[in-house]
N, C-alpha and C positions, 0 to 999 in steps of 0.2 A: 378178221372172222367176223360173220354178220348172223345173228339167231332168223330163224325163216319165221314170217310172221309171229314176230312174238308173242303179241298178245294174245293171239289166237289159240298159240302153241301153248301158254299157261292155262286159257279157259278149257283147251282140250285135256289138260293136266286134271282138273277140276273136275270133268264130266265126258268121260268117254265118247257119250254118244254123240258128241258134236262132231266127232271124224268123219271125214268125207263129206259132209255139210260147207253149203255157202254160209260161213259166219260172217257179221260183220259186226263194229264193234266201233260204237261212239254215241253223240246225243240221241237218245229215242226220239226227242221232237223232231219236225217236219224240218226245221229250222238248226238240228245239229248237224254236227259234222263227224264224217267216217275218220275214225283215228286207226283201225287198221281193219283189215280182211284177209281172207282165206285167199289162197290161189281156188278153189273152186268157184268163190264168188268174185276174182278177177276175171274169169273166164266170161263173165255175164259185164265185164265192162265196169264194174265197182274199182274204186282208186281211192288209198288215203287224202283225206282234206277233201273229200267230195262232200258235196250237200246230203244230209240224209234224206232228202228228198226224192231228188236225183236215184241214190241208192237203191231205195225201194221200187222205183219205176222201173229200173234196171234188172232189180232181181225181187219182187215179192216175195217168194218163198225161201229168202234166206229168213237164217237165223241172226235177229238182231238183239245183242248184249251192251248193257251199259258200259259195264267194263268197271276194275278195279285198280286203280293207278298204285295203291300201297301193295297190292299182292304182286304187281310185276314190277315193283321194286324191288323186293324181296326175292324174288327169283335172278333179277340183275345181278344183286349180290353175292347170290350163291354161285353165277358162272363166274364172276370177277375174283371170289374169291380160289376157283378149281384154275383159273388161269396164271392167278399171283402165285400159286403154290408148284406152278411149271417153269415157264419160262424167266429168261433174267431180265428181261425189258419188255414191257406194255403201256400202250396208250390207251384208257375207254374214253372213246370219242361220242358215244351217246348211253343211252340206256341198253342199247343192246348190239353196240356194234363197239369193238376192237382193232388195234394195230399190235403186231407184235413183230418186236424186231430180233432176227432169229440168228444175226451175223455170226458167224465164228460155228455156230452148232454143225453145221454140214460134216467138221472136220471128227464128230461123235456119230450120231448114228445118223445124219442127214436132214437137212429141215422138212424135206417133205414127210418124211417119216414120223419125225416130233410133231409136226401140225396135224396129220393123221391122227396121231394115237391122242393126241390134245382133243380132237374134235369127237372120236367116241368116249373118251373118258367125258366131257362134260355130259354126251347124251346118257351115259350110264349113272352119274351120279346126280344129275339134275331135271331128266326126262327132256330137255330140250334138244331137239334138232337144231342143227349150226353148218354152217357153209362157210368155205374159206379159200382165196385166190393167195396165190404164191409167186411172186414177184421180187425186181429190185427196188421197186419203190412203191410209195402207199399209193399212188393215182392208178397204177396199172392193177396193182393188188386189188384195189376196191373196183375196178370194172370187172376183175376177173370172177370175184366172187358172186356179185349182180349175175354173171352168165354161170358161174358153177350152181346158182340154185335152181331146187331148195335141195339141202341136204347133201350137196355136194362139194368138188372139190375141184381147183384148176390151177394147175401149175404153167406159168408162161416163162421159158428160159430167158437167161439172158441174150439180148441181141437179135429177138424176137417181137419185141416189144411193137413194133410199127405196124408189124404186118398181124396180129394179133387184133388190133385198134382200127385198122384202115375200114373193116367191114362194116364194120359198128356205125347206130345213129349217132349224132354229137350231143343229144340229148342224154348220152350214157357218161360224158366226161363231167366228173363233178365239178358243181361251181356253174355248171350252163340249166338255170333256170328258166321258166316259162315265158319271160318274157325276154331272153337271152336268145333261147331256141327261136322265137319267133323271128327277133332282125337277123338270125343266120338263116331262115328258112327263107325271108325275103332277099337275102343274099344269095341264095340257091344253093345254099348248104345245107345238105341232109347227112352224109356220111362223112365220115371224120375222116376219110380218103382225102375228101377237098379240102379240108382244112389243113392237112398236111404237104399238098402241093402247093397250098396259099404263101404269098411273102408273108413274113411277120410282120410288115409294115403296116399292110392294109386292113390286117385286125388291130392293130393298132389306132388305125386312123378312126375305124370304126368303133372298136368297144374301148377305147383305151387301155389303161395298163391293163385293166381283166382282160383285153383280147389278147396281151402279152402271152398272160399265165393260161388262159386258155390254149391258145397255139402251141405253149410247149407242151402240154398238157396231152394235145394230139398229136406230138411227136415221141410219147412215151416218157417226157423227162418232166423229171420231179426230184428236185434236194432236198425237199423238206424230211426234217428227222422228226423217228419216234419220239414223242416226249413223255418221260418218264412221269406216269399218273399217280399222285398223292392225294390221297381220302383227305387229306385235313387243309384245304383252300377254303378261302373267305375273304368275304368284302364286308366295310361295316362303316355304320354313321354315328356319333354321338353328335350331342349337343349340351353346352354346359351354359346355364341361363345367367346375365350378369345379376340377376335380382330372381330369389327362389319364389316358385310361385305355386299353386295349386286352381289353378285353372283348368280344370279337364277335358273341358273342349278346348282350349289351344293346345293342351298336351297331345291329345290326338291328333289333332291337324299337324302336329309337326313330325308323329310317327309316320303319319299316311303320308306325308311330303317324303319325307327320308324314304321310307319303303317303295313307295313309287322309283325315287331315283334309285335306287340300288335296283329296283327290280328291271328298269332299262339299261342299268351297265352290264345287268346277265345278260338279257337279250343282246345285246351288243355286241360283247364279247362273246355270244353264242354258247354260254352257259347254264346251267339250271342247278337249282339249290336243292339239298335235301333235309335241311336244318335249321331252325330260324331260331335265334336267342334274341330276346327283349330283357334290356339292361336299366334299373332306375337305381338314381343315387339320392337321396334323402340330404335335408338341410345339416343332419347332425354328420351326415359322410357316411350311415350306414349304406349299403350297396348290395343290391339283392337282383338276382337273374334268374330269368328263366327260359329253359332250353326246349323244343320240342322239334321230334323230324316228323317229316312230312312227306306225301309222293313229290318226286321232283317237279318242280314248275318254275318260272320265271315269268308268272302273269300277276299284274297288279289285284285284280279283284279276287284271286285267291289269296296273296300274300296279304295285304292291308285288314282282311278280318282278322285274320290268324294272330296277326300280332297285335292289334288292337285288342281281341281275347286275352292274351297272354297279358298284355298290359292289366287290365280287368283285375286278374287275378294276384297281379304283384301289388296294384297299387294302394298305399295305405291313405286312406283318406285324411286323417287324422294331422299326417305331417307336409312339409310343404318340399317340395321338390328342386332339386341341385340341378340334376343331370339326368338326360334318359339315351338310350342309345336302342339301336336293330344291327344285327348280323346274320350274313347267313353265309352257312360253311355247309362241307362236305362236297363241293362243289364238282360238276363233270360239264364235260363238252357235251353241247346238244342244243338246238335252236327249236325243236319239236316241244311243244306243251302237251307231254302225256297227259295229263289230268285235267282236259278242256271237254271231257265227255258228254258236258252237256251245256257246252259255248256252243253259240250259233256261227256259221260261216261271215255273218255281216261281223262279231265281234273280233273273229281273229285277222279282219280287214280292216279294222279299226286300228287294231295293235299297232298294223306294218304301217299304218298311214301315220297316225301320231308318232312313232318311230322315225320315221320319214323327216317328218317335220321336226324334228328333235334333231336328228344328225345335221341336218340345213342349217336351225337357227339356234340352236345350242339346248341343253336337255332340259331348261324350266320354259321354255317357249311355248308347251302346251302342258296342260295339269289339271289335274281332279280337283273339284271347287272344295273339297276338305279339304286339301293341303295347302290351301290359299291363306287358311288361317296363319299359319306359321309367321306371313310376313305382318303382321299387330304386333310379333315376338320381338322381331327385329331381322337380323340376318345370320345366319347359319353359313359354317363349313362346308365345300364342295367334302364328300367323304375319301375322294381320291386322292387329290391334290392340296387340300389346305387353302384355296385362294378363291375359290368362286364362290356368290350368294349362293343362298338355298333360292332365292327366287329374283327372276331378272325383273326388272323394274318396267322395261318396255317389250310388251307382249306383240311381237307380231302379227301373230294369229287372232 
């Protein structure tokens, strides 16, 4: 199930005059990025992640809105509550997308009827339109949902998966991004049917393991399970000092380094956080924590200022600090940064470039200057395996 033009739909609930108009949500400067747009705007060629300058050229008469990510998170939680109360197993894969496992429900009212009733209930209780695709696996259901939009439903019967997928563009296959699509186009592959007729070995030689995954999806094969979604998932990092300190600059540097590392781990795992916790333990072993909910994000430049702001509220300048820590919780799946409404296209590309370097050379091969202050205090433990240093001595960049 996928909410239709989610951000736009929420804005229209707040302002009914936006109905039927080309609405574009995102950064308001020309260097901003489109976060979401209505179907009316898409008719002019506007799309998500497009530079705002390009969007204004394509649709100069559109309604441009900065957006409210906190409000969108609230509505996402409302939809999640409805789904939780209705189905036995679901996975929240992003702020506006859900996988539901209805196995065995056909013995009662029928899977299609249950999904259709849930679709209507979500519309009635939240005011938000939602579409769904029903099939035997995640890949086919996701593609079917896209074909059912807006506010539609589509069931793909068992055994008809290949026929349904065959005439569609390979761009419809989950996991086929812009670069992979270009590679496939250079091979003369535009329709899924062509992929279905190719030997898997050729795809593997061209794209490696990813090529095999794409080939299987083109055949309608996907054995990945629906993973039960738990609201309280978290990652964290703590640092206990050999000698207690009151060096605020170094403490903030370590917090920045911790936060940057955790944010990278979020992005690497395709996660977003909605809750930040900062922990301070003083030399007298008194421990104080501060927790705050935020709009879903995995962006360093949103999380680092928030962590430092919370540290300022916690820190007692009369006491030595023994331990500091950061924790991100209430994680959900989602690689899209929903609160980057004022960020530029260059900023998004910068994150991709930095993460690419980290994936190749290690998570400390590139980092922010303020985080390098941590090096003068010593070495830290990796928050996930307890073995790697906070900073790499050999910086290959």
